[in-house]
C-alpha positions as CSV (number, residue, x, y, z in Angstrom):
1,M,162.7,69.1,27.7
2,A,164.4,66.5,29.8
3,D,163.3,68.3,33.0
4,A,159.7,68.5,32.0
5,K,157.3,66.6,34.2
6,V,154.6,64.4,32.6
7,I,151.2,64.7,34.4
8,P,148.9,61.7,34.0
9,F,145.5,62.5,32.4
10,D,143.5,61.3,35.4
11,E,145.5,63.4,37.9
12,D,145.1,66.5,35.8
13,S,141.3,66.0,35.6
14,R,141.0,65.6,39.3
15,T,143.0,68.8,39.9
16,R,140.8,70.8,37.5
17,R,137.6,69.5,39.0
18,G,138.7,70.3,42.5
19,A,140.2,73.7,41.6
20,P,137.2,75.9,42.3
21,R,136.7,74.4,45.8
22,S,140.4,74.7,46.6
23,R,140.5,78.3,45.5
24,G,137.5,79.1,47.7
25,R,139.1,77.5,50.8
26,A,142.4,79.2,50.0
27,A,140.7,82.6,49.7
28,A,138.9,82.1,53.0
29,R,142.2,81.2,54.7
30,G,143.9,84.2,53.0
31,K,141.3,86.6,54.5
32,A,141.9,85.2,58.0
33,G,145.6,84.9,57.9
34,G,146.9,87.3,55.2
35,D,149.2,85.7,52.6
36,T,149.8,82.5,54.7
37,G,147.4,80.5,52.5
38,N,149.3,81.5,49.3
39,A,152.6,80.7,50.8
40,V,151.5,77.3,51.9
41,A,149.8,76.6,48.5
42,A,153.2,77.4,46.8
43,L,155.0,74.7,48.7
44,P,155.7,71.3,47.1
45,V,153.2,68.6,47.7
46,D,155.4,66.5,50.0
47,E,156.2,69.5,52.2
48,R,152.6,70.5,52.4
49,T,151.6,67.0,53.5
50,A,154.2,67.1,56.2
51,R,153.1,70.5,57.5
52,A,149.4,69.3,57.5
53,A,150.4,66.3,59.6
54,D,152.3,68.6,62.0
55,G,149.3,70.9,62.3
56,A,147.0,67.9,63.1
57,D,149.4,66.8,65.8
58,A,149.5,70.3,67.2
59,V,145.7,70.5,67.4
60,Q,145.4,67.1,69.0
61,G,148.0,68.2,71.6
62,A,146.1,71.4,72.3
63,V,142.9,69.5,72.8
64,T,144.6,67.0,75.1
65,A,146.2,69.8,77.1
66,S,142.9,71.6,77.5
67,A,141.2,68.4,78.7
68,D,143.9,67.8,81.3
69,T,144.1,71.4,82.5
70,P,141.7,72.2,85.4
71,G,139.2,75.1,84.8
72,T,139.4,75.0,81.1
73,G,136.3,72.9,80.5
74,G,138.0,70.1,78.6
75,A,136.0,68.5,75.9
76,D,132.9,70.2,77.1
77,G,134.4,73.5,76.7
78,A,135.5,72.7,73.1
79,S,132.0,71.4,72.4
80,E,130.5,74.6,73.9
81,A,132.8,76.7,71.8
82,A,131.8,74.8,68.7
83,Q,128.1,75.4,69.5
84,T,128.5,79.1,70.2
85,A,130.8,79.8,67.3
86,P,129.2,81.8,64.5
87,Q,127.9,79.5,61.8
88,G,128.3,80.0,58.1
89,A,126.0,82.0,55.8
90,E,124.3,78.9,54.4
91,G,121.1,79.1,56.5
92,H,122.3,77.2,59.6
93,P,120.4,77.9,62.9
94,G,121.7,81.0,64.7
95,T,122.7,83.0,61.6
96,T,121.3,86.5,61.2
97,S,121.2,86.6,57.5
98,G,118.6,85.9,54.9
99,G,115.5,84.5,56.7
100,A,117.3,82.6,59.4
101,P,115.2,81.9,62.5
102,G,117.5,83.8,64.8
103,G,117.5,86.9,62.7
104,L,113.7,87.5,62.9
105,G,113.0,86.0,66.4
106,G,115.1,88.5,68.3
107,P,113.7,91.8,66.9
108,L,110.1,90.3,66.8
109,A,110.3,89.2,70.4
110,A,111.7,92.6,71.5
111,A,109.0,94.5,69.6
112,L,106.2,92.3,71.2
113,G,107.7,92.8,74.6
114,S,108.0,96.5,74.2
115,A,104.3,96.7,73.1
116,A,103.2,94.6,76.1
117,D,105.2,96.9,78.4
118,R,103.4,100.0,77.1
119,L,99.9,98.4,77.2
120,L,100.1,96.4,80.5
121,G,102.9,98.1,82.3
122,A,106.4,97.0,83.1
123,P,105.6,93.8,85.1
124,W,103.2,92.6,82.4
125,E,104.1,88.9,82.8
126,R,103.1,89.1,86.4
127,R,99.9,90.9,85.5
128,V,99.0,88.3,82.9
129,A,99.8,85.5,85.4
130,H,97.6,87.1,88.1
131,G,94.8,87.6,85.5
132,L,94.8,84.0,84.4
133,A,94.9,82.8,88.1
134,F,91.9,85.1,88.8
135,L,90.0,83.6,85.9
136,R,90.7,80.1,87.0
137,R,89.4,80.8,90.5
138,R,86.2,82.4,89.1
139,I,85.6,79.5,86.8
140,T,86.2,76.8,89.4
141,G,84.4,78.7,92.2
142,D,87.5,78.9,94.3
143,Y,86.7,82.3,95.9
144,E,84.9,83.5,99.1
145,V,82.0,85.8,99.8
146,D,80.5,86.8,103.1
147,D,76.9,86.2,104.2
148,F,76.0,89.6,102.6
149,G,77.4,88.6,99.3
150,Y,80.5,90.8,99.5
151,D,83.3,89.5,97.1
152,E,86.5,91.2,98.2
153,E,88.6,89.8,95.4
154,L,86.2,90.8,92.6
155,T,85.8,94.3,94.2
156,E,89.5,95.0,94.4
157,Q,90.6,93.6,91.1
158,V,87.7,94.4,88.8
159,L,85.1,96.8,90.2
160,M,87.6,99.2,91.7
161,S,89.7,99.1,88.5
162,L,86.7,100.1,86.5
163,L,85.7,103.0,88.9
164,R,89.3,104.3,89.4
165,P,89.6,106.0,85.9
166,L,86.4,108.0,86.7
167,Y,87.7,108.8,90.1
168,E,91.2,109.9,89.2
169,S,91.0,111.2,85.6
170,Y,87.3,112.2,85.0
171,F,86.1,113.7,88.3
172,R,89.6,114.3,89.7
173,V,88.5,113.7,93.2
174,E,90.3,115.5,96.0
175,V,90.1,113.8,99.4
176,K,90.4,115.6,102.7
177,G,90.3,114.3,106.3
178,I,90.6,110.6,105.5
179,E,92.5,110.1,108.7
180,N,89.2,110.8,110.6
181,I,88.0,107.3,109.8
182,P,89.5,105.1,112.5
183,A,92.1,102.6,111.5
184,E,90.3,99.7,113.1
185,G,86.8,99.0,114.6
186,G,83.4,100.0,113.4
187,A,82.5,103.5,112.1
188,L,79.5,105.0,110.5
189,V,80.2,107.5,107.7
190,V,77.2,109.8,107.0
191,A,77.3,111.8,103.7
192,N,75.1,114.1,101.6
193,H,73.4,112.6,98.5
194,S,73.1,114.2,95.1
195,G,73.7,113.9,91.4
196,T,70.6,112.2,89.9
197,L,72.5,108.9,89.8
198,P,74.3,107.6,92.9
199,M,77.8,108.2,91.6
200,D,78.7,110.0,94.8
201,G,78.4,106.8,96.9
202,L,80.7,104.9,94.5
203,M,83.3,107.7,94.5
204,M,83.3,107.8,98.3
205,Q,83.9,104.0,98.3
206,V,86.9,104.4,96.1
207,A,88.2,107.3,98.2
208,V,88.2,105.1,101.4
209,H,89.6,102.1,99.6
210,D,92.5,103.9,97.9
211,H,93.4,106.6,100.4
212,H,92.9,105.3,103.9
213,P,96.2,104.4,105.5
214,A,94.8,101.1,106.8
215,G,93.2,100.2,103.4
216,R,89.7,100.0,104.8
217,H,86.6,99.1,102.8
218,L,83.4,101.1,102.9
219,R,80.2,99.0,103.1
220,L,77.3,101.2,101.7
221,L,73.7,100.9,102.7
222,A,71.5,101.1,99.6
223,A,67.8,101.6,98.9
224,D,65.4,98.8,98.0
225,L,65.4,99.9,94.3
226,V,69.0,99.0,93.9
227,F,68.3,95.3,94.8
228,M,65.3,95.1,92.5
229,L,67.3,95.7,89.3
230,P,68.7,92.5,87.8
231,L,72.3,93.3,87.0
232,V,72.7,96.1,89.5
233,N,71.6,93.8,92.3
234,E,74.4,91.4,91.7
235,L,77.1,94.0,91.3
236,A,75.9,95.9,94.4
237,R,76.1,92.7,96.5
238,K,79.5,91.9,95.2
239,A,80.8,95.4,96.0
240,G,79.7,95.1,99.6
241,H,76.5,97.0,99.5
242,T,73.6,95.9,101.6
243,L,70.0,96.9,102.3
244,A,69.5,100.1,104.2
245,C,68.0,98.6,107.3
246,A,68.9,98.9,111.0
247,E,69.5,95.1,111.3
248,D,72.1,94.9,108.6
249,A,73.8,98.1,109.6
250,Q,74.1,97.0,113.2
251,L,75.5,93.6,112.3
252,L,78.2,95.1,110.1
253,L,79.1,97.7,112.7
254,E,79.4,95.0,115.4
255,R,81.8,93.2,113.1
256,G,84.0,96.3,113.0
257,E,83.2,97.4,109.4
258,V,83.1,100.9,108.1
259,V,79.5,101.5,107.0
260,G,78.4,104.4,104.7
261,V,74.9,105.8,104.7
262,M,73.2,108.8,102.9
263,P,70.1,109.6,104.9
264,E,68.6,112.0,102.3
265,G,67.9,109.0,100.0
266,F,66.0,109.8,96.8
267,K,65.0,113.1,98.2
268,G,68.6,114.3,97.9
269,L,69.5,112.3,94.8
270,G,66.5,113.6,92.8
271,K,66.2,117.2,94.0
272,P,66.2,119.9,91.3
273,F,69.3,121.8,90.4
274,S,67.9,125.0,91.9
275,E,68.2,123.4,95.3
276,R,71.7,122.1,94.9
277,Y,73.8,121.7,98.1
278,K,70.8,122.3,100.3
279,L,70.4,119.2,102.5
280,Q,67.0,117.5,102.6
281,R,65.5,116.0,105.7
282,F,67.6,113.2,107.3
283,G,64.7,111.0,108.2
284,R,64.0,110.0,111.8
285,G,67.6,109.5,112.8
286,G,67.7,105.7,112.4
287,F,71.4,105.8,111.6
288,V,72.1,107.6,114.9
289,A,70.2,105.0,116.9
290,T,72.2,102.3,115.3
291,A,75.5,104.1,116.1
292,L,74.4,104.5,119.7
293,K,73.5,100.8,120.0
294,T,77.0,99.7,118.7
295,G,79.0,102.6,120.3
296,V,80.8,103.4,117.0
297,P,81.8,107.0,116.0
298,I,79.8,108.9,113.4
299,V,82.0,110.5,110.7
300,P,80.3,113.3,108.8
301,C,81.2,113.5,105.1
302,S,80.6,116.3,102.6
303,I,80.8,115.8,98.9
304,V,81.1,118.8,96.5
305,G,80.9,118.3,92.7
306,A,78.3,115.6,92.3
307,E,75.4,118.1,92.1
308,E,76.5,119.3,88.7
309,I,77.2,116.1,86.8
310,Y,73.5,115.8,85.8
311,P,71.8,119.3,86.3
312,M,68.2,118.2,86.9
313,I,65.9,120.9,85.5
314,G,62.8,118.9,85.3
315,N,61.1,115.6,86.3
316,A,58.9,113.5,84.0
317,K,56.6,112.3,86.7
318,T,54.2,110.5,84.4
319,V,57.0,108.4,83.0
320,A,58.3,107.8,86.4
321,R,55.0,106.4,87.6
322,L,54.8,104.1,84.6
323,L,58.3,102.8,85.2
324,G,57.8,102.5,89.0
325,V,60.8,104.7,89.8
326,P,61.0,107.8,92.1
327,Y,61.8,110.2,89.2
328,V,62.8,110.5,85.6
329,P,65.3,113.4,85.2
330,V,65.2,116.0,82.5
331,T,68.6,117.6,82.1
332,P,70.1,120.0,79.5
333,T,71.4,116.9,77.6
334,F,68.9,114.2,78.4
335,P,66.7,113.0,76.7
336,W,67.5,115.5,73.9
337,L,70.8,113.8,73.0
338,G,69.7,110.3,73.5
339,P,72.2,107.9,75.1
340,L,74.9,110.6,74.8
341,G,72.9,112.7,77.2
342,M,73.6,110.1,79.9
343,V,77.3,111.0,80.0
344,P,78.0,112.9,83.2
345,L,79.7,116.3,83.1
346,P,83.4,116.2,84.1
347,T,83.1,118.3,87.3
348,K,85.8,118.7,89.9
349,W,85.0,116.8,93.1
350,T,86.0,117.3,96.7
351,I,85.2,114.7,99.4
352,Q,85.9,115.8,103.0
353,F,85.6,113.6,106.1
354,G,84.9,115.6,109.2
355,E,85.9,114.9,112.8
356,P,84.2,111.9,114.3
357,I,81.3,112.3,116.7
358,P,81.8,109.7,119.5
359,T,78.9,107.7,120.8
360,D,80.7,105.3,123.1
361,G,80.0,107.5,126.0
362,Y,76.3,106.7,125.9
363,A,74.7,103.5,127.2
364,P,73.1,101.2,124.5
365,E,69.7,102.2,126.0
366,A,70.2,105.8,124.9
367,A,69.2,104.7,121.4
368,E,65.6,104.7,122.7
369,D,65.8,108.3,123.8
370,P,64.1,110.3,120.9
371,M,65.4,113.7,122.1
372,L,69.0,112.5,122.1
373,V,68.6,110.9,118.7
374,F,67.1,114.1,117.3
375,N,69.9,116.2,118.7
376,L,72.7,114.0,117.4
377,T,71.0,113.8,114.0
378,D,70.7,117.6,113.8
379,Q,74.4,117.9,114.8
380,V,75.5,115.6,112.0
381,R,73.3,117.4,109.5
382,E,74.5,120.9,110.4
383,T,78.1,119.8,110.3
384,I,77.8,118.5,106.8
385,Q,75.8,121.5,105.6
386,H,78.4,124.0,107.1
387,T,81.3,122.0,105.5
388,L,79.5,122.1,102.1
389,Y,79.2,125.9,102.2
390,K,82.9,126.1,103.2
391,L,84.0,124.0,100.3
392,L,81.8,125.9,97.9
393,V,83.5,129.2,98.9
394,Q,86.9,127.7,98.4
395,R,86.1,126.2,95.0
396,R,87.5,128.1,92.1
397,S,85.3,126.6,89.4
398,V,82.8,123.8,88.8
399,F,85.2,122.1,86.4
400,F,88.6,123.1,87.8
């Protein structure tokens, strides 16, 4: 009993109140360093105090050595290590447990990024940036159009993007002889016209834009009716179309543009299905006279597949006169199915550009020679008709 130690009441109370926290810290040290925490806890109080002081001196010395050693980062390195070290499980920033911001932000951001990649493509950030820049230019008016109203930026980024799915996936257009269009300088592309609605001209425009090695643009000559319709008028001008007159065509060719013309006009576009792929009259050869004046080559173009998208089996002439249009088509699906009947049939298309017919060997005055104009017009028409028959023989099916 003489060796028993008397513990004051206050010291015993403080020990009991601090016991749970001390056990928690000792357990944490035990997990990290095995039984070291138990061994240290078993030492007398004076010895533990001495070892703690020695440990503090050792840590201070290590920090001082790190600060003095080149390449170790010094105090900044210690601070960075403290910032990047894993935090506790008590909700501090950077933890991945129980509703911490870092735990949800990473997977959520990854999921959103993956969805954007699938919808917009891999470089979706660049696409979004280009789209916002495009909208800013349209709102502020910071874009250019030529004196015909052609908006190159709108055509390439919007109109072509809308037409391309029809061209590639719906009609599955196959292009041949695109190299016959010259890489520079003016050229006149002359094509057959069919299909009830002028889809063939738009598909020909996409073919030249997407497949020509020099990335040339086709400027189509359109009928007066196109520029009388409110919305169609604006879109046609923006896409580079202009009125089918000799003055506009000559001006474009003199500027070195590729101009497209379909001399059949509404006679070819609205012909009945029974006369498919039979060329109508090419007019009086005004396109040939324009080519002779400017000395540009004439490129014949044959389009197969457009005749079957709206098989025209009748014409509501009375309704056409009331509406002031050349014809109102009656097809197997229109008007019987209502708006659904206006959906074109998914035929397989082929567009072939023939060898150019040169005109630079004639004097500009040759455009006034009616016999020469007639002969060249007939040569272009026969070339297109012969190519149409050839493509029809090679075609396996209307839809494949």
